Backbone as a chain_set.jsonl record, in Angstrom:
{"seq": "XXXXXXXXXXXXXXXXXXXXXXXXXXXXXXXXXXXXXXXXXXXXXXXXXXXXXXXXXXXXXXXXXXXXXXXXXXXXXXXXXXXXXXXXXXXXXXXXXXXXXXXXXXXXXXXXXXXXXXXXXXXXXXXXXXXXXXXXXXXXXXXXXXXXXXXXXXXXXXXX", "coords": {"N": [[-13.775, 33.342, 8.687], [-11.533, 34.518, 10.213], [-11.754, 33.066, 12.549], [-11.368, 30.686, 11.714], [-9.128, 30.923, 11.184], [-7.509, 31.698, 13.126], [-7.911, 29.562, 15.216], [-6.691, 27.558, 13.651], [-3.986, 28.793, 13.804], [-3.721, 28.691, 16.806], [-3.464, 25.608, 17.06], [-1.279, 25.439, 15.617], [0.634, 26.703, 16.988], [0.299, 24.746, 19.754], [1.514, 22.404, 18.492], [4.0, 23.399, 17.401], [4.798, 23.544, 19.625], [4.49, 21.299, 21.255], [6.154, 19.994, 19.899], [8.86, 21.141, 20.113], [9.005, 20.603, 22.765], [9.61, 18.096, 23.117], [12.0, 17.738, 21.537], [13.949, 18.396, 23.682], [13.975, 16.978, 26.034], [14.431, 12.973, 26.0], [12.285, 10.861, 23.819], [10.834, 9.586, 25.061], [10.035, 10.662, 27.413], [8.657, 12.482, 27.18], [6.013, 11.506, 26.947], [3.078, 10.683, 28.931], [3.407, 8.804, 32.102], [0.781, 7.323, 32.447], [0.102, 6.591, 29.486], [1.891, 5.428, 28.612], [2.256, 2.191, 27.928], [-0.274, 2.262, 26.446], [0.825, 3.966, 23.797], [2.842, 2.221, 22.787], [1.818, -0.321, 22.348], [0.256, 1.028, 20.033], [2.67, 2.22, 18.741], [3.459, -0.171, 17.687], [1.587, -1.301, 16.239], [1.444, 0.63, 14.446], [3.853, 0.352, 13.026], [4.153, -2.379, 12.476], [2.082, -2.216, 10.632], [2.869, -0.604, 8.329], [5.254, -1.957, 8.08], [4.095, -3.998, 6.743], [3.177, -3.309, 4.711], [5.072, -2.284, 3.563], [6.647, -4.502, 2.614], [4.446, -5.696, 1.288], [4.45, -4.352, -1.213], [7.354, -4.716, -2.281], [7.463, -7.229, -2.357], [5.518, -7.233, -4.602], [7.177, -5.804, -6.738], [9.064, -7.746, -7.095], [8.333, -10.89, -6.935], [5.599, -10.697, -8.196], [1.971, -10.392, -8.906], [0.265, -12.76, -8.131], [1.56, -13.748, -6.306], [2.403, -12.261, -4.158], [0.501, -11.348, -1.555], [-1.506, -8.87, 0.242], [-2.084, -9.879, 2.5], [-0.372, -11.947, 3.223], [1.77, -10.539, 3.209], [1.564, -8.51, 5.878], [1.201, -11.191, 7.565], [4.037, -11.802, 7.455], [5.337, -9.918, 8.293], [4.296, -9.7, 10.987], [4.832, -11.862, 12.424], [7.61, -12.066, 11.739], [8.349, -9.691, 13.213], [7.702, -10.46, 16.167], [9.121, -13.181, 16.075], [11.979, -12.167, 15.93], [12.0, -10.461, 17.935], [11.924, -11.77, 20.283], [13.878, -13.328, 19.855], [16.159, -11.09, 20.121], [16.132, -11.351, 22.866], [16.073, -13.438, 24.493], [18.57, -14.426, 23.378], [21.753, -14.435, 24.668], [24.017, -13.381, 22.713], [24.753, -11.093, 20.335], [24.977, -11.157, 17.854], [24.571, -13.549, 16.889], [21.781, -13.952, 17.215], [21.228, -11.696, 15.537], [21.767, -12.876, 13.094], [20.034, -15.103, 12.958], [17.89, -14.139, 13.249], [17.76, -12.667, 10.859], [17.558, -14.835, 8.651], [15.361, -16.041, 9.304], [13.439, -13.979, 9.019], [14.061, -13.987, 6.203], [13.135, -16.727, 5.684], [10.726, -16.696, 6.088], [9.313, -14.995, 3.954], [10.285, -16.401, 1.872], [8.368, -18.497, 2.109], [5.536, -17.7, 2.497], [5.661, -16.009, 0.191], [5.875, -17.915, -1.627], [8.79, -18.824, -3.074], [11.662, -18.512, -4.383], [15.042, -18.715, -2.677], [16.902, -16.438, -3.613], [15.147, -15.076, -4.943], [13.806, -14.388, -2.566], [15.648, -12.845, -1.053], [16.07, -10.957, -2.775], [13.759, -9.237, -2.373], [13.904, -8.778, 0.463], [16.017, -7.0, 0.204], [15.076, -5.357, -1.174], [12.544, -4.44, 0.147], [14.282, -3.069, 2.011], [15.721, -0.966, 0.926], [13.097, 0.476, 0.06], [11.883, 0.841, 2.582], [14.215, 2.635, 3.534], [14.196, 4.994, 1.751], [11.453, 5.738, 1.537], [11.49, 6.612, 4.225], [13.675, 8.908, 4.491], [12.326, 10.501, 2.828], [10.345, 11.321, 4.397], [11.181, 12.432, 6.341], [12.832, 14.678, 5.501], [10.546, 15.725, 4.696], [9.226, 16.67, 6.985], [11.42, 18.128, 8.587], [11.509, 20.159, 6.279], [9.047, 21.221, 7.087], [9.114, 21.933, 9.886], [11.113, 24.281, 9.474], [9.336, 26.018, 8.08], [7.074, 26.106, 10.07], [8.246, 27.016, 11.863], [9.159, 29.771, 10.837], [6.707, 30.616, 9.986], [5.305, 30.784, 12.216], [6.716, 33.063, 14.107], [6.448, 35.288, 12.08], [3.514, 35.365, 11.775], [3.201, 35.947, 14.662], [4.521, 38.234, 15.079], [2.723, 39.824, 13.014], [0.227, 39.934, 14.462]], "CA": [[-12.322, 33.167, 8.099], [-10.856, 34.882, 11.279], [-11.927, 32.153, 13.245], [-10.68, 29.559, 11.182], [-7.441, 31.338, 11.108], [-6.763, 31.944, 15.075], [-7.619, 28.124, 15.272], [-5.244, 27.017, 12.992], [-2.586, 29.304, 14.566], [-3.496, 27.747, 18.284], [-2.813, 24.428, 16.449], [0.02, 25.226, 15.138], [1.501, 26.529, 18.18], [0.559, 23.901, 19.948], [2.254, 21.423, 17.801], [5.061, 23.403, 17.757], [5.197, 23.192, 21.214], [4.687, 19.517, 21.538], [7.73, 19.712, 19.05], [9.693, 21.796, 20.68], [9.416, 20.054, 24.316], [9.904, 16.625, 22.325], [13.375, 17.587, 21.445], [14.652, 18.958, 24.878], [14.23, 15.357, 26.467], [14.465, 11.86, 25.276], [10.906, 11.176, 23.53], [10.283, 8.727, 25.929], [9.975, 11.143, 28.673], [7.607, 13.328, 26.765], [4.658, 10.221, 26.791], [2.786, 10.542, 30.373], [3.303, 7.692, 32.229], [0.312, 6.055, 32.301], [-0.033, 6.05, 28.843], [3.133, 4.026, 27.474], [1.61, 0.873, 27.549], [-1.045, 2.647, 24.897], [1.77, 4.315, 22.72], [3.935, 1.419, 22.578], [1.41, -1.085, 21.632], [0.09, 1.951, 18.661], [3.617, 2.369, 17.802], [3.834, -1.359, 17.064], [0.594, -1.653, 15.405], [1.728, 1.174, 13.316], [5.251, -0.067, 12.606], [3.545, -3.459, 11.794], [1.048, -1.818, 9.264], [3.694, -0.011, 7.302], [6.068, -2.811, 7.008], [3.368, -4.948, 5.674], [2.625, -2.227, 3.335], [6.522, -1.85, 2.627], [6.74, -6.169, 2.09], [3.932, -5.929, -0.138], [5.248, -3.25, -2.298], [8.45, -5.276, -2.558], [6.833, -8.486, -3.447], [4.617, -6.955, -6.047], [8.034, -5.987, -7.896], [9.792, -9.368, -7.452], [7.522, -12.115, -7.111], [4.455, -10.675, -8.686], [0.858, -9.644, -7.99], [-0.74, -13.755, -7.905], [2.019, -14.635, -5.231], [2.522, -11.366, -3.114], [-0.617, -10.818, -1.171], [-1.087, -7.85, 1.437], [-2.651, -10.522, 3.521], [0.91, -12.702, 3.426], [2.836, -9.458, 3.735], [1.174, -8.457, 7.262], [1.512, -12.41, 8.616], [5.4, -12.127, 7.445], [5.821, -8.781, 9.464], [3.533, -9.995, 12.196], [5.612, -13.083, 12.431], [9.131, -11.586, 11.554], [8.867, -8.623, 14.182], [7.86, -11.105, 17.098], [9.999, -13.662, 16.499], [13.108, -11.259, 16.33], [12.297, -9.972, 19.292], [11.98, -13.178, 20.985], [15.51, -13.372, 19.74], [16.999, -10.532, 20.754], [15.435, -10.5, 24.29], [16.699, -14.138, 24.736], [19.964, -15.2, 23.139], [22.773, -13.369, 24.817], [24.908, -12.985, 22.047], [23.169, -10.155, 19.656], [25.462, -11.196, 16.285], [23.757, -14.576, 16.602], [20.615, -13.273, 17.45], [20.927, -11.126, 14.424], [21.802, -13.686, 11.868], [19.013, -15.797, 13.316], [16.77, -13.029, 12.929], [17.501, -12.557, 9.072], [17.317, -16.117, 8.458], [13.793, -16.36, 9.629], [13.009, -13.347, 7.792], [14.088, -14.906, 4.491], [12.388, -17.93, 5.626], [9.111, -16.129, 6.255], [9.065, -14.359, 2.622], [10.446, -17.417, 1.097], [7.432, -19.549, 2.757], [4.725, -16.938, 1.74], [5.735, -15.608, -1.039], [5.834, -18.927, -2.596], [9.549, -18.041, -3.924], [13.455, -19.213, -4.205], [15.597, -18.247, -1.52], [17.768, -15.333, -4.095], [13.883, -13.783, -4.952], [13.354, -13.761, -0.878], [16.632, -11.98, -0.451], [15.829, -9.745, -3.394], [12.546, -8.556, -2.068], [14.499, -8.372, 1.566], [16.909, -5.893, -0.069], [13.832, -4.127, -1.758], [12.011, -3.923, 1.388], [14.636, -2.278, 2.871], [15.649, 0.303, 0.087], [11.716, 0.948, -0.044], [11.881, 1.944, 3.7], [14.954, 3.994, 3.501], [13.549, 5.953, 0.869], [10.14, 6.592, 2.648], [11.916, 7.289, 5.617], [14.27, 9.678, 4.165], [11.074, 11.439, 2.313], [9.745, 11.947, 5.743], [12.469, 13.429, 7.544], [13.057, 15.433, 4.801], [9.575, 16.871, 4.605], [9.161, 17.018, 8.552], [12.58, 19.148, 8.513], [10.647, 21.147, 5.742], [7.902, 21.438, 7.907], [9.755, 22.523, 10.827], [11.375, 25.31, 9.325], [8.194, 26.582, 7.508], [6.576, 26.268, 10.98], [8.982, 28.299, 12.93], [9.046, 30.938, 9.942], [5.388, 31.506, 10.157], [4.735, 31.295, 13.527], [7.069, 34.139, 13.772], [5.851, 35.923, 11.019], [1.87, 35.743, 12.304], [3.422, 36.676, 15.861], [4.871, 39.545, 14.879], [1.883, 40.576, 12.2], [-0.668, 39.506, 15.245]], "C": [[-11.353, 33.831, 9.472], [-10.533, 33.73, 12.116], [-11.407, 30.875, 13.294], [-9.139, 29.918, 11.259], [-6.469, 31.156, 12.489], [-6.587, 30.404, 15.029], [-6.29, 27.179, 14.877], [-4.265, 27.398, 13.189], [-2.622, 28.616, 16.223], [-3.025, 26.425, 17.992], [-1.807, 24.255, 16.388], [1.182, 25.456, 16.043], [1.464, 25.657, 19.332], [1.402, 22.791, 19.613], [3.751, 21.977, 17.654], [5.701, 23.686, 19.192], [5.546, 21.834, 21.719], [6.22, 19.296, 20.601], [9.186, 19.953, 20.167], [10.351, 21.21, 22.085], [9.751, 18.778, 23.846], [11.518, 16.858, 22.192], [14.594, 18.098, 22.671], [14.897, 17.506, 25.268], [13.902, 14.379, 25.661], [12.524, 11.846, 24.857], [9.902, 10.258, 24.252], [9.235, 9.655, 27.096], [8.791, 12.22, 28.301], [6.22, 12.164, 26.565], [4.379, 10.685, 28.524], [2.761, 9.326, 30.685], [2.6, 6.634, 32.16], [-0.757, 5.405, 31.043], [0.873, 5.489, 27.918], [2.632, 3.117, 26.97], [0.711, 1.147, 26.044], [-0.176, 2.919, 23.978], [2.577, 3.103, 22.582], [3.284, 0.024, 21.943], [0.332, -0.265, 20.221], [1.247, 1.876, 17.857], [3.744, 1.094, 16.787], [2.935, -1.695, 16.23], [0.982, -0.543, 13.902], [2.767, 0.546, 12.216], [4.706, -1.701, 11.806], [2.702, -3.443, 10.685], [2.403, -1.533, 7.941], [4.805, -0.87, 6.896], [5.453, -3.794, 6.601], [3.35, -4.231, 4.583], [4.572, -2.395, 2.121], [6.759, -3.46, 1.966], [6.164, -6.269, 0.882], [4.29, -5.609, -1.431], [6.534, -3.966, -3.049], [8.282, -6.281, -3.28], [6.29, -8.093, -4.627], [5.922, -6.976, -6.944], [8.904, -7.336, -8.177], [9.357, -10.409, -7.879], [6.074, -11.774, -7.833], [3.115, -10.845, -8.183], [0.153, -10.969, -7.37], [0.902, -14.25, -6.367], [2.343, -13.571, -3.552], [1.317, -11.022, -3.03], [-0.574, -9.848, 0.279], [-1.413, -8.764, 2.767], [-1.508, -11.329, 4.457], [2.1, -11.353, 4.064], [2.473, -9.174, 5.164], [1.564, -9.868, 7.772], [3.049, -12.322, 8.338], [5.726, -11.28, 8.287], [5.56, -9.08, 10.642], [4.944, -10.512, 12.91], [7.461, -12.972, 12.779], [9.294, -10.678, 12.87], [9.175, -9.823, 15.48], [8.722, -12.109, 17.586], [11.258, -12.945, 16.773], [13.209, -10.614, 17.144], [12.376, -10.339, 20.547], [13.359, -13.694, 20.766], [16.799, -13.11, 20.312], [16.428, -10.396, 22.556], [15.944, -12.135, 24.754], [18.117, -14.947, 24.29], [20.967, -13.602, 23.348], [23.666, -12.697, 23.608], [24.16, -12.458, 20.551], [23.951, -10.805, 17.959], [24.638, -12.769, 15.988], [22.367, -14.215, 16.749], [19.977, -12.446, 15.902], [20.603, -12.096, 13.077], [20.338, -14.927, 12.177], [17.954, -15.213, 12.856], [16.595, -12.688, 11.265], [17.385, -13.597, 8.209], [15.779, -16.058, 8.551], [13.087, -15.672, 9.014], [12.552, -13.614, 6.514], [13.142, -15.543, 4.293], [10.929, -17.444, 5.379], [8.748, -15.679, 4.185], [9.024, -15.536, 1.666], [8.84, -18.409, 1.058], [6.175, -18.644, 2.091], [4.6, -16.306, 0.661], [5.786, -16.817, -2.216], [7.226, -18.942, -3.472], [10.598, -18.838, -3.528], [14.185, -18.558, -3.35], [16.613, -16.531, -2.395], [16.501, -14.416, -4.39], [13.572, -13.015, -3.461], [14.535, -12.846, -0.685], [16.352, -10.58, -1.438], [14.576, -8.944, -2.749], [12.682, -8.446, -0.188], [15.211, -7.111, 1.494], [15.933, -4.766, -0.264], [13.146, -3.135, -0.832], [12.637, -2.788, 2.243], [15.304, -0.755, 2.087], [14.313, 1.097, 0.105], [11.435, 1.769, 1.384], [12.73, 2.834, 3.794], [14.546, 4.835, 3.078], [12.306, 6.789, 1.328], [10.447, 7.107, 3.983], [12.745, 8.889, 4.93], [13.527, 10.82, 4.028], [10.49, 12.272, 3.585], [10.423, 12.798, 6.16], [12.66, 14.555, 6.558], [11.904, 16.467, 4.787], [9.265, 17.379, 6.268], [9.681, 18.109, 9.043], [11.846, 20.232, 8.039], [9.711, 21.972, 6.603], [8.067, 22.558, 9.252], [10.363, 23.878, 10.566], [10.07, 26.054, 8.69], [7.075, 27.147, 8.937], [7.458, 27.456, 11.479], [9.077, 29.401, 11.869], [7.868, 31.655, 9.805], [5.147, 31.671, 11.038], [5.716, 32.54, 14.117], [6.977, 35.345, 13.135], [4.321, 36.395, 11.629], [1.997, 36.127, 13.357], [3.692, 38.26, 15.983], [3.872, 40.725, 13.861], [0.56, 40.725, 13.332], [-0.639, 41.083, 15.817]], "O": [[-10.229, 33.331, 9.502], [-9.385, 33.388, 12.399], [-11.091, 30.153, 14.239], [-8.195, 29.137, 11.383], [-5.346, 30.727, 12.755], [-5.479, 29.895, 14.857], [-5.421, 26.505, 15.43], [-3.319, 26.665, 12.902], [-1.618, 28.111, 16.726], [-2.104, 26.035, 18.709], [-1.19, 23.294, 16.847], [2.26, 24.862, 16.065], [2.479, 25.663, 20.028], [2.016, 22.241, 20.526], [4.684, 21.18, 17.759], [6.834, 23.962, 19.587], [6.511, 21.408, 22.354], [7.112, 18.472, 20.804], [10.049, 19.253, 20.697], [11.517, 21.238, 22.477], [10.538, 18.332, 24.68], [12.249, 16.078, 22.803], [15.814, 18.134, 22.511], [15.894, 16.897, 24.88], [13.196, 14.6, 24.676], [11.684, 12.563, 25.4], [8.68, 10.162, 24.14], [8.092, 9.397, 27.473], [8.092, 12.709, 29.188], [5.471, 12.494, 25.645], [5.319, 10.977, 29.263], [2.24, 8.533, 29.901], [2.983, 5.481, 31.962], [-1.663, 4.572, 31.077], [0.679, 5.158, 26.748], [2.467, 3.01, 25.755], [0.854, 0.577, 24.962], [-0.225, 2.096, 23.064], [3.33, 3.474, 21.682], [3.95, -0.686, 21.19], [-0.297, -1.025, 19.486], [1.211, 1.593, 16.66], [4.007, 1.135, 15.585], [3.312, -2.445, 15.329], [0.841, -0.835, 12.715], [2.599, 0.322, 11.017], [4.963, -1.959, 10.63], [2.554, -4.38, 9.9], [2.666, -2.207, 6.945], [5.338, -0.782, 5.789], [6.124, -4.651, 6.025], [3.547, -4.741, 3.479], [4.969, -2.51, 0.961], [7.056, -3.525, 0.773], [6.657, -6.64, -0.183], [4.409, -6.307, -2.438], [6.716, -3.806, -4.256], [8.676, -6.456, -4.433], [6.624, -8.649, -5.674], [6.021, -7.856, -7.799], [9.284, -7.786, -9.258], [9.72, -10.955, -8.921], [5.38, -12.772, -8.026], [2.981, -11.403, -7.094], [-0.498, -10.802, -6.338], [0.781, -15.249, -5.658], [2.453, -13.943, -2.383], [0.764, -10.474, -3.984], [0.214, -10.048, 1.203], [-1.057, -8.424, 3.895], [-1.482, -11.449, 5.682], [2.901, -11.329, 4.999], [3.29, -9.75, 5.882], [2.462, -9.751, 8.605], [3.585, -12.956, 9.246], [6.457, -11.684, 9.191], [6.402, -8.836, 11.507], [5.776, -9.929, 13.604], [8.211, -13.499, 13.6], [10.28, -10.871, 13.582], [10.31, -10.146, 15.83], [9.115, -12.24, 18.745], [11.687, -13.089, 17.918], [14.272, -10.044, 17.392], [12.703, -9.728, 21.564], [13.873, -14.48, 21.562], [17.774, -13.748, 20.708], [16.416, -9.36, 23.221], [16.401, -11.942, 25.88], [18.57, -15.934, 24.871], [21.022, -12.501, 22.799], [23.949, -11.5, 23.661], [23.348, -13.074, 19.861], [23.212, -10.802, 16.974], [24.165, -13.01, 14.877], [21.906, -14.417, 15.626], [18.871, -12.51, 15.365], [19.631, -12.098, 12.322], [19.844, -15.47, 11.19], [17.144, -15.755, 12.104], [15.548, -12.511, 10.643], [17.12, -13.367, 7.029], [15.148, -16.033, 7.495], [12.137, -16.151, 8.396], [11.476, -13.575, 5.918], [12.345, -15.431, 3.361], [10.173, -17.873, 4.508], [7.928, -16.247, 3.464], [8.117, -15.746, 0.861], [8.372, -18.892, 0.027], [5.865, -19.043, 0.969], [3.506, -16.036, 0.166], [5.742, -16.626, -3.431], [7.003, -19.07, -4.676], [10.583, -19.659, -2.611], [13.763, -17.403, -3.296], [16.911, -15.614, -1.63], [16.585, -13.204, -4.186], [13.28, -11.854, -3.176], [14.234, -11.888, 0.027], [16.398, -9.426, -1.012], [14.746, -7.725, -2.764], [11.697, -8.082, 0.454], [15.156, -6.254, 2.376], [15.921, -3.647, 0.249], [13.063, -1.907, -0.805], [12.063, -1.924, 2.907], [15.328, 0.335, 2.659], [14.381, 2.325, 0.16], [10.959, 2.901, 1.463], [12.322, 3.949, 4.12], [14.36, 5.777, 3.848], [12.164, 8.006, 1.453], [9.766, 7.869, 4.668], [12.103, 9.934, 5.034], [13.702, 11.866, 4.653], [10.265, 13.477, 3.697], [10.099, 13.977, 6.303], [12.598, 15.628, 7.159], [12.066, 17.686, 4.84], [9.104, 18.573, 6.521], [9.071, 18.956, 9.697], [11.474, 21.143, 8.779], [9.704, 23.197, 6.723], [7.432, 23.578, 9.522], [10.151, 24.711, 11.447], [10.045, 27.139, 9.271], [6.447, 28.206, 8.933], [7.203, 28.658, 11.399], [9.041, 30.397, 12.591], [7.776, 32.862, 9.586], [4.633, 32.773, 11.226], [4.983, 33.122, 14.917], [7.412, 36.382, 13.636], [4.034, 37.563, 11.891], [1.049, 36.854, 13.657], [3.231, 39.14, 16.71], [4.034, 41.945, 13.825], [-0.186, 41.673, 13.088], [-1.386, 41.421, 16.736]]}, "num_chains": 1, "name": "protein.A"}
């Protein structure tokens, strides 16, 4: 049992050190140079998966189970992300790129969920709300965990 406790404390100290180091410099600098491409690709696919789940949940609520499929949500998130990135890369006026991106996202939702424009707008708004709620909950969770780790580490270091 003490061995497990020791390993757990070591993992928590390493996690705290990584989080503390990440707070000093920009987060991109904390990633070794050789791993930045792999990290970027992993981040892209994780974001894609999260966006697909959020779009799927929003689609379930607005258009129903028959028209909202997880595969459609994944295709919407993939095409929307890639096309939006292309718009922002090649259109010098960001307002035009933003409006074109919003239009393309709504068009993709309308096409793949086989719905009307108002329902596509509702899916988009609901997806934004779900994403914000999940983000706020995760931020609160990690903020609370950060406080617990700091207090627990100071307590365990004093008692060791």
